[in-house]
N, C-alpha and C positions, 0 to 999 in steps of 0.2 A: 785503409782501415782493415783491421784483422777481424775475422768472424770465426766464432767457435761455438760448440755446444757446451752445455753445462757439464756434461760428463767429461769431455776432453779438458775443460777448464779445471775441473777438480783434480784430474790426473797430473796436470802440468802447471798448477797455479804459480809456483815460484818462477818458472820460465816466462809465463805471460807477464807477471809483474815486473820482472827484470827487463823484459823487452819494452814494455810501456814506459818505464823510467828512462831507458837508454834512448829510445827513438821518439818519445812523445806522441806515438801513434796509438789512438784508442783501440780497445778491443770490445767488440760487440759479442755478448754472451747470450745466445739464443736459448730460450726455455719454453718450448712449445710455441704458442702464438705471441708470447711476451718475451721480454729480455731485459738486459741491463748493459750498461757501458762502463768499462773500466778505463779511467784516465789517470794520468800522472797527477801528483799533488800540484806541480807547477801549472799544469793545464787547468785544473780545477780552480785554483786561486785566480788565474787570469779570467776565467769565465765568471767567477763570482764578482770580481772587480768590475768587469764589463756590465754585468747585470745591475750592480749597484749604481753605476754611473748612469745607465740608461733609465733606471727607475727614479732618479732624482730629477727635479725640475731644472736645476742648474745644468746637469748633464744633458738633458733633452734639449734645452735651449742652446747649449754649446754645440751639440751635434747638428741641430738645425741650421745654425749660423754657418758652420763649416760646410755643410752641404750646399747652402745657397752660394757660397763663395767658389765652390769647386765645380758646380754644374752649370752647363749652358743649356737653356731651353731651345729646342729645335722644333719647328713646326713641320712635321713630316709630310703634311698635305701640300706644303708649298714646294717641296722638292721635286 
């Protein structure tokens, strides 16, 4: 993850955008104690789809079923 200040981001905005698009690596832009994150459109769309699926009951049920099939419970006290 790339981190920069708002001042440096302003100076090199085209370079940062080009890099995010090319590498899909987000840029954290610090602005005092707060900040923002620049992500590629592809990454944003993937995050939005994931949030949509997780926020739906069908998506939550599907995820829970998948987790139950892929996880094995282990009693660590018995080891």
